[in-house]
C-alpha positions in Angstrom: 50.6 180.8 78.7 51.8 182.6 76.1 52.9 181.7 73.3 56.5 182.5 74.0 56.1 180.9 77.3 54.7 177.5 75.8 58.1 178.4 73.5 60.5 178.4 76.6 59.4 175.3 78.0 59.4 173.3 75.0 62.9 174.5 74.6 63.6 173.5 78.5 61.5 170.1 78.1 64.1 169.5 74.8 67.2 169.9 77.3 66.3 167.9 79.7 65.4 164.8 77.8 68.5 165.5 76.1 70.4 165.4 79.1 68.4 162.5 80.2 69.7 160.9 77.2 73.1 161.8 77.6 73.6 160.7 81.1 71.9 157.4 80.6 73.9 157.0 77.6 77.3 156.9 79.3 76.1 155.7 82.8 75.0 152.4 81.0 78.6 152.4 79.1 80.3 152.3 82.1 78.4 149.6 83.5 78.9 147.7 80.3 82.7 147.9 80.0 82.5 147.3 84.1 80.5 144.0 83.1 83.0 143.2 80.2 86.0 144.0 82.4 84.7 141.5 85.2 83.7 138.8 82.7 87.3 139.3 81.5 88.3 139.0 84.6 86.5 135.9 85.3 87.1 134.2 82.0 91.5 134.7 82.4 91.3 133.0 85.8 89.6 130.4 84.6 91.9 129.8 81.3 94.9 130.3 83.5 93.6 127.4 85.0 92.9 125.4 82.5 96.1 126.2 80.7 97.6 125.0 84.1 95.7 121.6 84.0 96.4 121.3 80.2 100.0 121.1 81.3 100.1 119.2 84.1 98.3 116.5 81.7 100.7 117.1 79.3 103.6 116.2 81.4 101.9 113.5 83.1 102.0 111.5 79.0 105.0 112.9 78.1 106.2 110.8 81.7 104.1 107.5 80.6 105.7 108.0 76.7 109.0 107.9 78.4 108.7 105.0 80.6 107.2 103.2 77.5 109.9 103.7 75.8 112.6 102.6 78.2 110.7 99.1 78.4 110.8 98.9 75.0 114.4 99.8 74.4 115.7 97.4 77.4 113.1 94.7 75.3 114.6 95.6 72.1 118.2 95.5 73.6 117.2 92.1 74.9 116.4 90.4 72.3 118.9 91.8 70.2 121.2 90.4 72.4 119.5 86.7 72.7 119.7 87.0 68.7 123.2 87.9 68.4 124.0 84.9 70.6 122.1 82.9 68.5 123.7 83.9 65.5 127.1 83.4 67.0 126.1 79.9 68.1 124.6 79.1 64.1 127.4 80.9 62.8 130.2 78.5 64.6 127.6 75.2 64.1 127.7 76.0 59.9 131.4 76.4 59.9 131.9 73.0 62.0 129.3 71.8 59.6 131.3 73.1 56.2 134.7 71.9 58.0 133.2 68.3 57.8 131.9 68.5 54.4 135.5 69.6 53.1 137.1 67.3 55.0 138.5 69.2 57.5 138.9 68.7 61.3 136.6 69.5 63.4 138.0 70.9 66.9 135.0 70.0 69.2 
């Protein structure tokens, strides 16, 4: 082969190699994009499921807290009513004792 033919063959070889590298680069980039898109879709679905599960759990906790709050309010109201009754009775007793000590008449 003559020197010019060798240079032509080297040019063709270089062109083919650069073309193959370019095609492989494009194919690899498309494959990576497709895989990333698949992972994003899968993670998105899992995150949506997790979000729904967490919201359901938080709603259950809110309902339990509301139930405890209602029971606590009822107990506080009951204790308050009993204390009010006892304080009223104590006030009557103290009024009667004060009247007796001061020489007043006892209405009982």
